[in-house]
A tleap script that builds the chain and sets N, CA, C and O, in Angstrom:
source leaprc.protein.ff14SB
mol = sequence {
  NMET PRO GLY LYS ARG VAL PRO LYS GLY ARG
  ALA ALA LEU ARG ALA ARG ARG HIE VAL ARG
  VAL ARG ALA LYS VAL SER GLY THR ALA GLU
  ARG PRO ARG LEU VAL VAL PHE ARG SER LEU
  LYS HIE MET THR VAL GLN LEU VAL ASP ASP
  VAL ARG HIE HIE THR LEU LEU THR VAL THR
  ASP ALA GLY LEU THR GLY LYS LYS SER GLU
  LYS SER ALA GLU VAL GLY LYS ARG VAL ALA
  ALA GLN ALA LYS ALA ALA GLY ILE THR THR
  VAL VAL PHE ASP ARG ALA GLY TYR GLN TYR
  HIE GLY ARG VAL LYS ALA VAL ALA ASP GLY
  ALA ARG GLU GLY GLY LEU GLU CPHE
}
set mol.1.N position { 35.277 -35.353 62.066 }
set mol.1.CA position { 35.119 -34.053 62.748 }
set mol.1.C position { 35.413 -32.965 61.931 }
set mol.1.O position { 36.462 -33.009 61.289 }
set mol.2.N position { 34.569 -31.846 61.820 }
set mol.2.CA position { 34.895 -31.000 61.004 }
set mol.2.C position { 35.971 -30.073 61.352 }
set mol.2.O position { 36.110 -29.592 62.476 }
set mol.3.N position { 36.685 -29.851 60.405 }
set mol.3.CA position { 37.766 -28.864 60.989 }
set mol.3.C position { 39.071 -29.856 61.305 }
set mol.3.O position { 40.058 -29.271 61.750 }
set mol.4.N position { 39.154 -31.019 61.156 }
set mol.4.CA position { 40.237 -31.681 61.427 }
set mol.4.C position { 41.093 -31.961 60.261 }
set mol.4.O position { 40.634 -32.166 59.137 }
set mol.5.N position { 42.172 -31.965 60.510 }
set mol.5.CA position { 43.007 -32.398 59.097 }
set mol.5.C position { 43.256 -33.964 58.967 }
set mol.5.O position { 43.836 -34.595 59.850 }
set mol.6.N position { 42.853 -34.446 57.991 }
set mol.6.CA position { 43.057 -35.773 57.601 }
set mol.6.C position { 44.412 -36.083 56.989 }
set mol.6.O position { 44.722 -35.532 55.932 }
set mol.7.N position { 45.223 -36.917 57.576 }
set mol.7.CA position { 46.317 -37.222 56.925 }
set mol.7.C position { 46.360 -37.878 55.812 }
set mol.7.O position { 45.391 -38.637 55.774 }
set mol.8.N position { 47.033 -37.966 54.845 }
set mol.8.CA position { 47.093 -38.658 53.731 }
set mol.8.C position { 48.390 -39.472 53.068 }
set mol.8.O position { 49.446 -38.842 53.117 }
set mol.9.N position { 48.425 -40.380 52.647 }
set mol.9.CA position { 49.372 -41.457 52.358 }
set mol.9.C position { 50.108 -40.825 51.385 }
set mol.9.O position { 49.531 -39.995 50.682 }
set mol.10.N position { 51.593 -41.124 51.161 }
set mol.10.CA position { 52.366 -40.598 50.188 }
set mol.10.C position { 51.734 -41.255 48.750 }
set mol.10.O position { 51.927 -40.509 47.790 }
set mol.11.N position { 51.270 -42.070 48.542 }
set mol.11.CA position { 50.577 -42.476 47.399 }
set mol.11.C position { 49.738 -41.388 46.896 }
set mol.11.O position { 49.818 -40.718 45.866 }
set mol.12.N position { 48.778 -41.374 48.036 }
set mol.12.CA position { 47.352 -40.499 47.713 }
set mol.12.C position { 47.990 -38.994 47.207 }
set mol.12.O position { 47.516 -38.449 46.211 }
set mol.13.N position { 49.021 -38.419 47.920 }
set mol.13.CA position { 49.588 -37.183 47.762 }
set mol.13.C position { 50.265 -37.161 46.231 }
set mol.13.O position { 49.955 -36.297 45.411 }
set mol.14.N position { 51.039 -38.015 46.008 }
set mol.14.CA position { 51.228 -38.021 44.628 }
set mol.14.C position { 50.471 -38.151 43.370 }
set mol.14.O position { 50.733 -37.587 42.308 }
set mol.15.N position { 49.391 -39.053 43.643 }
set mol.15.CA position { 48.142 -38.945 42.790 }
set mol.15.C position { 47.689 -37.897 42.640 }
set mol.15.O position { 47.264 -37.735 41.496 }
set mol.16.N position { 47.528 -36.732 43.553 }
set mol.16.CA position { 46.866 -35.651 43.257 }
set mol.16.C position { 47.835 -34.760 42.818 }
set mol.16.O position { 47.315 -33.913 42.091 }
set mol.17.N position { 49.158 -34.584 42.974 }
set mol.17.CA position { 50.510 -34.073 42.303 }
set mol.17.C position { 50.188 -34.395 40.621 }
set mol.17.O position { 50.200 -33.520 39.755 }
set mol.18.N position { 49.921 -35.748 40.394 }
set mol.18.CA position { 49.915 -36.142 38.927 }
set mol.18.C position { 48.893 -35.741 38.301 }
set mol.18.O position { 48.954 -35.365 37.130 }
set mol.19.N position { 47.498 -35.774 39.196 }
set mol.19.CA position { 46.494 -34.946 38.483 }
set mol.19.C position { 46.678 -33.618 37.821 }
set mol.19.O position { 46.141 -33.236 36.781 }
set mol.20.N position { 47.689 -32.845 38.738 }
set mol.20.CA position { 47.663 -31.162 38.309 }
set mol.20.C position { 48.797 -31.195 37.319 }
set mol.20.O position { 49.038 -30.262 36.552 }
set mol.21.N position { 49.445 -32.258 37.372 }
set mol.21.CA position { 50.597 -32.173 35.796 }
set mol.21.C position { 50.004 -32.668 34.605 }
set mol.21.O position { 50.238 -32.237 33.476 }
set mol.22.N position { 49.169 -33.657 34.920 }
set mol.22.CA position { 48.246 -34.024 33.676 }
set mol.22.C position { 47.373 -33.162 33.410 }
set mol.22.O position { 46.769 -33.520 32.399 }
set mol.23.N position { 46.863 -31.863 33.945 }
set mol.23.CA position { 46.130 -31.066 33.745 }
set mol.23.C position { 46.662 -29.806 32.578 }
set mol.23.O position { 45.952 -29.001 31.975 }
set mol.24.N position { 47.867 -29.946 32.537 }
set mol.24.CA position { 48.897 -29.126 31.934 }
set mol.24.C position { 49.770 -29.693 30.748 }
set mol.24.O position { 50.387 -29.013 29.928 }
set mol.25.N position { 49.720 -30.741 30.798 }
set mol.25.CA position { 50.543 -31.718 30.183 }
set mol.25.C position { 49.742 -32.854 29.159 }
set mol.25.O position { 49.039 -33.732 29.659 }
set mol.26.N position { 49.920 -32.742 27.764 }
set mol.26.CA position { 48.969 -33.790 27.009 }
set mol.26.C position { 50.239 -34.458 25.912 }
set mol.26.O position { 51.359 -33.948 25.955 }
set mol.27.N position { 50.040 -35.267 25.243 }
set mol.27.CA position { 50.751 -35.843 24.252 }
set mol.27.C position { 49.941 -35.874 23.021 }
set mol.27.O position { 48.721 -36.028 22.965 }
set mol.28.N position { 50.798 -35.703 21.999 }
set mol.28.CA position { 50.047 -35.958 20.599 }
set mol.28.C position { 50.983 -37.213 19.845 }
set mol.28.O position { 51.996 -37.746 20.296 }
set mol.29.N position { 50.431 -37.429 18.821 }
set mol.29.CA position { 51.361 -38.510 17.933 }
set mol.29.C position { 52.594 -37.661 17.291 }
set mol.29.O position { 53.520 -38.280 16.766 }
set mol.30.N position { 52.597 -36.739 17.320 }
set mol.30.CA position { 53.975 -35.829 16.681 }
set mol.30.C position { 54.766 -35.475 18.062 }
set mol.30.O position { 55.985 -35.646 18.062 }
set mol.31.N position { 54.318 -35.135 18.887 }
set mol.31.CA position { 54.987 -34.958 20.362 }
set mol.31.C position { 54.427 -35.755 21.330 }
set mol.31.O position { 53.463 -35.268 21.921 }
set mol.32.N position { 54.833 -36.992 21.681 }
set mol.32.CA position { 54.164 -37.919 22.780 }
set mol.32.C position { 54.605 -37.469 24.133 }
set mol.32.O position { 55.511 -36.654 24.310 }
set mol.33.N position { 54.089 -37.900 24.838 }
set mol.33.CA position { 54.345 -37.895 26.169 }
set mol.33.C position { 54.918 -38.714 26.955 }
set mol.33.O position { 54.475 -39.833 27.217 }
set mol.34.N position { 56.154 -38.139 27.486 }
set mol.34.CA position { 57.257 -39.131 28.039 }
set mol.34.C position { 56.963 -39.202 29.505 }
set mol.34.O position { 57.271 -38.297 30.281 }
set mol.35.N position { 56.180 -40.626 29.965 }
set mol.35.CA position { 55.455 -40.944 31.443 }
set mol.35.C position { 56.827 -41.524 31.983 }
set mol.35.O position { 57.620 -42.109 31.244 }
set mol.36.N position { 57.041 -41.310 33.342 }
set mol.36.CA position { 57.718 -42.250 34.264 }
set mol.36.C position { 57.063 -42.653 35.379 }
set mol.36.O position { 56.195 -42.050 36.010 }
set mol.37.N position { 57.604 -43.848 35.597 }
set mol.37.CA position { 56.913 -44.669 36.705 }
set mol.37.C position { 58.077 -45.147 37.464 }
set mol.37.O position { 58.967 -45.860 37.002 }
set mol.38.N position { 58.011 -44.760 38.505 }
set mol.38.CA position { 59.194 -45.075 39.691 }
set mol.38.C position { 58.671 -45.918 40.798 }
set mol.38.O position { 57.905 -45.427 41.626 }
set mol.39.N position { 59.066 -47.232 40.860 }
set mol.39.CA position { 58.977 -47.989 41.972 }
set mol.39.C position { 60.087 -47.957 42.782 }
set mol.39.O position { 60.989 -47.228 42.371 }
set mol.40.N position { 60.309 -48.624 43.968 }
set mol.40.CA position { 61.343 -48.749 45.013 }
set mol.40.C position { 62.527 -49.556 44.204 }
set mol.40.O position { 63.711 -49.359 44.478 }
set mol.41.N position { 62.167 -50.354 43.323 }
set mol.41.CA position { 63.532 -51.028 42.611 }
set mol.41.C position { 63.559 -50.552 41.108 }
set mol.41.O position { 64.668 -50.359 40.610 }
set mol.42.N position { 62.507 -50.361 40.396 }
set mol.42.CA position { 62.517 -50.275 39.284 }
set mol.42.C position { 62.352 -48.736 38.481 }
set mol.42.O position { 62.219 -47.707 39.144 }
set mol.43.N position { 62.371 -48.730 37.431 }
set mol.43.CA position { 61.914 -47.341 36.532 }
set mol.43.C position { 61.318 -48.040 35.274 }
set mol.43.O position { 61.873 -48.924 34.621 }
set mol.44.N position { 59.876 -47.396 35.006 }
set mol.44.CA position { 59.228 -47.737 33.608 }
set mol.44.C position { 59.054 -46.303 32.868 }
set mol.44.O position { 58.712 -45.301 33.496 }
set mol.45.N position { 59.306 -46.298 31.550 }
set mol.45.CA position { 59.332 -44.998 30.918 }
set mol.45.C position { 58.341 -45.512 29.570 }
set mol.45.O position { 58.557 -46.451 28.805 }
set mol.46.N position { 57.366 -44.695 29.578 }
set mol.46.CA position { 56.407 -44.935 28.351 }
set mol.46.C position { 56.407 -43.680 27.459 }
set mol.46.O position { 56.739 -42.599 27.947 }
set mol.47.N position { 56.025 -43.793 26.093 }
set mol.47.CA position { 55.716 -42.580 25.315 }
set mol.47.C position { 54.243 -42.755 24.883 }
set mol.47.O position { 53.952 -43.791 24.284 }
set mol.48.N position { 53.385 -41.925 25.110 }
set mol.48.CA position { 52.007 -41.932 25.146 }
set mol.48.C position { 51.354 -40.857 24.199 }
set mol.48.O position { 51.679 -39.677 24.322 }
set mol.49.N position { 50.493 -41.231 23.314 }
set mol.49.CA position { 49.770 -40.426 22.593 }
set mol.49.C position { 48.513 -40.323 23.057 }
set mol.49.O position { 47.674 -41.195 22.831 }
set mol.50.N position { 48.237 -39.122 23.827 }
set mol.50.CA position { 46.994 -38.862 24.697 }
set mol.50.C position { 45.792 -38.740 23.755 }
set mol.50.O position { 44.695 -39.086 24.195 }
set mol.51.N position { 45.900 -38.253 22.421 }
set mol.51.CA position { 44.839 -38.062 21.481 }
set mol.51.C position { 44.156 -39.296 21.180 }
set mol.51.O position { 42.927 -39.357 21.142 }
set mol.52.N position { 45.007 -40.404 20.939 }
set mol.52.CA position { 44.439 -41.780 20.423 }
set mol.52.C position { 44.407 -42.651 21.646 }
set mol.52.O position { 44.153 -43.849 21.513 }
set mol.53.N position { 44.634 -42.160 22.769 }
set mol.53.CA position { 44.913 -43.349 23.936 }
set mol.53.C position { 45.745 -44.310 23.920 }
set mol.53.O position { 45.480 -45.387 24.454 }
set mol.54.N position { 46.803 -44.086 23.348 }
set mol.54.CA position { 47.708 -45.238 22.557 }
set mol.54.C position { 49.192 -45.270 23.291 }
set mol.54.O position { 50.026 -44.387 23.092 }
set mol.55.N position { 49.378 -46.219 24.024 }
set mol.55.CA position { 51.144 -46.394 24.324 }
set mol.55.C position { 52.042 -46.594 23.039 }
set mol.55.O position { 51.853 -47.498 22.226 }
set mol.56.N position { 52.925 -45.755 22.962 }
set mol.56.CA position { 53.652 -45.961 21.676 }
set mol.56.C position { 54.723 -47.005 21.756 }
set mol.56.O position { 54.871 -48.006 21.055 }
set mol.57.N position { 55.510 -46.519 22.857 }
set mol.57.CA position { 56.532 -47.689 23.485 }
set mol.57.C position { 56.750 -47.641 24.814 }
set mol.57.O position { 56.306 -46.670 25.425 }
set mol.58.N position { 57.457 -48.648 25.507 }
set mol.58.CA position { 57.344 -48.662 26.660 }
set mol.58.C position { 59.105 -49.572 26.956 }
set mol.58.O position { 59.456 -50.626 26.427 }
set mol.59.N position { 59.876 -48.754 27.905 }
set mol.59.CA position { 61.285 -49.442 28.384 }
set mol.59.C position { 61.155 -49.223 29.790 }
set mol.59.O position { 60.768 -48.282 30.483 }
set mol.60.N position { 61.665 -50.557 30.039 }
set mol.60.CA position { 61.994 -50.718 31.789 }
set mol.60.C position { 63.442 -50.943 31.927 }
set mol.60.O position { 64.165 -51.175 30.958 }
set mol.61.N position { 63.936 -50.859 33.378 }
set mol.61.CA position { 65.405 -51.266 33.588 }
set mol.61.C position { 65.592 -52.819 33.794 }
set mol.61.O position { 66.636 -53.242 34.290 }
set mol.62.N position { 64.677 -53.579 33.450 }
set mol.62.CA position { 64.783 -54.859 33.400 }
set mol.62.C position { 66.183 -55.503 32.536 }
set mol.62.O position { 66.425 -55.312 31.344 }
set mol.63.N position { 66.989 -56.293 33.492 }
set mol.63.CA position { 68.010 -56.711 32.746 }
set mol.63.C position { 69.351 -55.797 33.052 }
set mol.63.O position { 70.439 -56.243 32.687 }
set mol.64.N position { 69.275 -54.477 33.743 }
set mol.64.CA position { 70.326 -53.863 33.491 }
set mol.64.C position { 71.086 -53.680 34.897 }
set mol.64.O position { 70.355 -53.520 35.874 }
set mol.65.N position { 72.344 -53.686 35.083 }
set mol.65.CA position { 72.933 -53.923 36.608 }
set mol.65.C position { 73.494 -52.424 36.765 }
set mol.65.O position { 73.694 -51.614 35.860 }
set mol.66.N position { 73.671 -52.285 37.960 }
set mol.66.CA position { 74.266 -50.813 38.638 }
set mol.66.C position { 73.534 -50.322 39.447 }
set mol.66.O position { 72.516 -50.905 39.822 }
set mol.67.N position { 73.938 -49.009 39.941 }
set mol.67.CA position { 73.055 -48.255 40.487 }
set mol.67.C position { 71.814 -48.030 40.050 }
set mol.67.O position { 71.639 -48.129 38.835 }
set mol.68.N position { 70.509 -47.629 41.033 }
set mol.68.CA position { 69.580 -47.240 40.431 }
set mol.68.C position { 69.477 -45.888 39.730 }
set mol.68.O position { 68.509 -45.721 38.988 }
set mol.69.N position { 70.300 -44.978 39.870 }
set mol.69.CA position { 70.234 -43.690 38.951 }
set mol.69.C position { 71.077 -44.218 37.971 }
set mol.69.O position { 70.660 -43.867 36.867 }
set mol.70.N position { 71.988 -44.844 37.897 }
set mol.70.CA position { 72.508 -45.329 36.436 }
set mol.70.C position { 71.729 -45.793 35.444 }
set mol.70.O position { 71.601 -45.357 34.300 }
set mol.71.N position { 71.132 -46.864 36.056 }
set mol.71.CA position { 69.828 -47.666 35.254 }
set mol.71.C position { 68.973 -46.740 34.781 }
set mol.71.O position { 68.452 -46.872 33.674 }
set mol.72.N position { 68.721 -45.620 35.637 }
set mol.72.CA position { 67.353 -44.628 35.130 }
set mol.72.C position { 68.003 -43.882 34.068 }
set mol.72.O position { 67.319 -43.347 33.196 }
set mol.73.N position { 69.359 -43.799 34.072 }
set mol.73.CA position { 70.032 -42.936 32.924 }
set mol.73.C position { 69.843 -43.895 31.662 }
set mol.73.O position { 69.174 -43.665 30.655 }
set mol.74.N position { 70.374 -44.690 31.876 }
set mol.74.CA position { 70.273 -45.786 30.684 }
set mol.74.C position { 68.933 -46.192 30.321 }
set mol.74.O position { 68.841 -46.768 29.237 }
set mol.75.N position { 67.893 -46.021 30.980 }
set mol.75.CA position { 66.251 -46.240 30.355 }
set mol.75.C position { 66.162 -45.022 29.727 }
set mol.75.O position { 65.489 -45.092 28.699 }
set mol.76.N position { 66.701 -43.678 30.029 }
set mol.76.CA position { 66.450 -42.661 29.309 }
set mol.76.C position { 66.933 -42.581 27.869 }
set mol.76.O position { 66.411 -42.008 26.913 }
set mol.77.N position { 68.393 -43.505 27.963 }
set mol.77.CA position { 68.991 -43.359 26.500 }
set mol.77.C position { 68.185 -44.437 25.679 }
set mol.77.O position { 67.997 -44.219 24.482 }
set mol.78.N position { 67.794 -45.364 26.145 }
set mol.78.CA position { 66.954 -46.442 25.444 }
set mol.78.C position { 65.891 -45.865 24.860 }
set mol.78.O position { 65.726 -45.970 23.645 }
set mol.79.N position { 65.037 -45.184 25.646 }
set mol.79.CA position { 64.019 -44.403 25.162 }
set mol.79.C position { 63.892 -43.861 24.006 }
set mol.79.O position { 63.097 -44.049 23.085 }
set mol.80.N position { 64.952 -43.014 24.186 }
set mol.80.CA position { 65.415 -41.848 23.057 }
set mol.80.C position { 65.724 -43.000 21.804 }
set mol.80.O position { 64.979 -43.080 20.828 }
set mol.81.N position { 66.618 -43.646 21.936 }
set mol.81.CA position { 66.843 -44.569 20.630 }
set mol.81.C position { 65.925 -45.329 19.951 }
set mol.81.O position { 66.052 -45.769 18.808 }
set mol.82.N position { 64.991 -45.468 20.702 }
set mol.82.CA position { 63.587 -46.586 20.127 }
set mol.82.C position { 62.880 -45.114 19.652 }
set mol.82.O position { 62.731 -44.985 18.437 }
set mol.83.N position { 62.533 -44.245 20.329 }
set mol.83.CA position { 61.753 -43.093 19.906 }
set mol.83.C position { 62.601 -42.462 18.478 }
set mol.83.O position { 61.986 -42.419 17.413 }
set mol.84.N position { 63.673 -42.109 18.538 }
set mol.84.CA position { 64.275 -41.920 17.127 }
set mol.84.C position { 64.009 -42.902 16.362 }
set mol.84.O position { 63.521 -42.585 15.277 }
set mol.85.N position { 64.186 -44.144 16.586 }
set mol.85.CA position { 63.705 -45.305 15.564 }
set mol.85.C position { 62.406 -45.195 14.809 }
set mol.85.O position { 62.242 -45.580 13.651 }
set mol.86.N position { 61.340 -44.533 15.716 }
set mol.86.CA position { 60.219 -44.347 15.157 }
set mol.86.C position { 59.760 -43.252 14.636 }
set mol.86.O position { 58.647 -43.128 14.125 }
set mol.87.N position { 60.713 -42.295 14.757 }
set mol.87.CA position { 60.488 -40.993 13.994 }
set mol.87.C position { 60.101 -39.662 14.639 }
set mol.87.O position { 59.822 -38.625 14.038 }
set mol.88.N position { 60.136 -39.907 16.275 }
set mol.88.CA position { 59.861 -39.029 16.982 }
set mol.88.C position { 61.497 -38.204 17.506 }
set mol.88.O position { 62.596 -38.757 17.508 }
set mol.89.N position { 61.290 -37.223 17.783 }
set mol.89.CA position { 62.449 -36.500 18.145 }
set mol.89.C position { 61.945 -35.485 19.377 }
set mol.89.O position { 62.822 -35.138 20.169 }
set mol.90.N position { 60.781 -35.060 19.556 }
set mol.90.CA position { 60.360 -34.038 20.453 }
set mol.90.C position { 59.203 -34.696 21.282 }
set mol.90.O position { 58.213 -35.189 20.743 }
set mol.91.N position { 59.438 -34.659 22.822 }
set mol.91.CA position { 58.446 -35.299 23.471 }
set mol.91.C position { 58.088 -34.057 24.712 }
set mol.91.O position { 58.771 -33.051 24.900 }
set mol.92.N position { 56.938 -34.413 25.409 }
set mol.92.CA position { 56.622 -33.494 26.540 }
set mol.92.C position { 56.716 -34.466 27.875 }
set mol.92.O position { 56.125 -35.533 28.042 }
set mol.93.N position { 57.483 -33.903 28.638 }
set mol.93.CA position { 58.141 -34.578 29.863 }
set mol.93.C position { 56.740 -34.724 30.965 }
set mol.93.O position { 56.083 -33.741 31.308 }
set mol.94.N position { 56.464 -36.055 31.395 }
set mol.94.CA position { 55.658 -36.221 32.569 }
set mol.94.C position { 56.312 -36.834 33.765 }
set mol.94.O position { 56.751 -37.983 33.787 }
set mol.95.N position { 56.339 -36.185 34.523 }
set mol.95.CA position { 57.077 -36.610 35.785 }
set mol.95.C position { 56.252 -37.355 36.858 }
set mol.95.O position { 56.673 -37.767 37.939 }
set mol.96.N position { 54.870 -37.463 36.312 }
set mol.96.CA position { 54.002 -38.190 36.940 }
set mol.96.C position { 53.892 -37.886 38.538 }
set mol.96.O position { 53.614 -38.862 39.234 }
set mol.97.N position { 54.063 -36.768 39.121 }
set mol.97.CA position { 53.777 -36.289 40.487 }
set mol.97.C position { 55.075 -36.680 41.257 }
set mol.97.O position { 55.045 -36.499 42.474 }
set mol.98.N position { 55.969 -37.083 40.823 }
set mol.98.CA position { 57.312 -37.276 41.415 }
set mol.98.C position { 58.169 -35.746 41.538 }
set mol.98.O position { 57.873 -34.771 40.847 }
set mol.99.N position { 59.016 -35.759 42.316 }
set mol.99.CA position { 59.884 -34.606 42.275 }
set mol.99.C position { 60.646 -34.478 41.189 }
set mol.99.O position { 60.681 -35.608 40.702 }
set mol.100.N position { 61.239 -33.798 40.567 }
set mol.100.CA position { 62.211 -33.576 39.743 }
set mol.100.C position { 63.624 -33.585 39.970 }
set mol.100.O position { 64.362 -32.631 39.724 }
set mol.101.N position { 64.005 -34.745 40.471 }
set mol.101.CA position { 65.226 -35.056 41.365 }
set mol.101.C position { 65.604 -36.557 41.299 }
set mol.101.O position { 64.768 -37.460 41.294 }
set mol.102.N position { 67.026 -36.748 41.246 }
set mol.102.CA position { 67.058 -38.101 41.232 }
set mol.102.C position { 66.976 -39.181 40.203 }
set mol.102.O position { 67.597 -39.121 39.141 }
set mol.103.N position { 66.292 -40.048 40.500 }
set mol.103.CA position { 65.983 -41.047 39.441 }
set mol.103.C position { 65.172 -40.281 38.183 }
set mol.103.O position { 65.603 -40.323 37.031 }
set mol.104.N position { 64.161 -39.704 38.492 }
set mol.104.CA position { 63.471 -39.060 37.648 }
set mol.104.C position { 64.374 -37.935 36.590 }
set mol.104.O position { 64.182 -37.749 35.389 }
set mol.105.N position { 65.307 -37.343 37.403 }
set mol.105.CA position { 66.092 -36.099 36.521 }
set mol.105.C position { 67.025 -37.426 35.683 }
set mol.105.O position { 67.324 -37.265 34.500 }
set mol.106.N position { 67.346 -38.446 36.274 }
set mol.106.CA position { 68.383 -39.004 35.253 }
set mol.106.C position { 67.827 -39.608 34.247 }
set mol.106.O position { 68.569 -39.930 33.318 }
set mol.107.N position { 66.638 -39.866 34.180 }
set mol.107.CA position { 65.878 -40.261 33.102 }
set mol.107.C position { 65.850 -39.560 32.023 }
set mol.107.O position { 66.308 -39.809 30.908 }
set mol.108.N position { 65.129 -38.417 32.527 }
set mol.108.CA position { 65.253 -36.925 31.651 }
set mol.108.C position { 66.712 -36.518 30.834 }
set mol.108.O position { 66.848 -36.087 29.689 }
set mol.109.N position { 67.660 -36.799 31.789 }
set mol.109.CA position { 69.008 -36.516 31.350 }
set mol.109.C position { 69.541 -37.483 30.293 }
set mol.109.O position { 70.241 -37.220 29.315 }
set mol.110.N position { 69.072 -38.621 30.689 }
set mol.110.CA position { 69.589 -39.688 29.769 }
set mol.110.C position { 68.897 -39.483 28.240 }
set mol.110.O position { 69.463 -39.614 27.154 }
set mol.111.N position { 67.538 -39.133 28.498 }
set mol.111.CA position { 66.465 -38.938 27.193 }
set mol.111.C position { 67.249 -37.596 26.310 }
set mol.111.O position { 67.313 -37.635 25.081 }
set mol.112.N position { 67.716 -36.647 26.962 }
set mol.112.CA position { 68.218 -35.646 26.269 }
set mol.112.C position { 69.576 -35.917 25.661 }
set mol.112.O position { 69.906 -35.512 24.546 }
set mol.113.N position { 70.428 -36.712 26.561 }
set mol.113.CA position { 71.561 -37.221 26.124 }
set mol.113.C position { 71.615 -37.889 24.825 }
set mol.113.O position { 72.461 -37.680 23.955 }
set mol.114.N position { 70.561 -38.774 24.765 }
set mol.114.CA position { 70.049 -39.674 23.336 }
set mol.114.C position { 69.577 -39.141 22.364 }
set mol.114.O position { 69.437 -39.786 21.325 }
set mol.115.N position { 69.137 -37.559 22.474 }
set mol.115.CA position { 68.573 -36.915 21.361 }
set mol.115.C position { 67.242 -36.579 21.456 }
set mol.115.O position { 66.698 -36.071 20.475 }
set mol.116.N position { 66.602 -36.783 22.508 }
set mol.116.CA position { 65.341 -36.295 22.341 }
set mol.116.C position { 65.062 -34.898 22.951 }
set mol.116.O position { 65.577 -34.764 24.061 }
set mol.117.N position { 64.398 -33.866 22.512 }
set mol.117.CA position { 64.022 -32.700 22.697 }
set mol.117.C position { 62.816 -32.536 23.900 }
set mol.117.O position { 61.819 -33.257 23.900 }
set mol.118.N position { 63.017 -31.666 24.742 }
set mol.118.CA position { 61.640 -31.893 25.913 }
set mol.118.C position { 61.037 -30.206 25.446 }
set mol.118.O position { 60.021 -29.747 25.967 }
savepdb mol mol.pdb
quit
């Protein structure tokens, strides 16, 4: 029916927000994109070079124990340590359509604490 609002699911709405974020955020080899993926149980963070379409490194919270926000902060610290070992000091943060709040913010704070600059 024309004029009717069609409800969309949470995943579809997040995907639309992610497209809007990605229109403005792009990573290079010198300043890769730090992408956050948040599932109900886990966090995954990747450093991506969008010029070459190449994932530089990936860090997950597998093997960590504690609260989800604490594990997320540790993931941020680990990605910062691995990035510094690879010679990367600055990144572009991609929240992937998620709110900058809670576990996503914890990843960003942990990465900053580990020495990455956004």
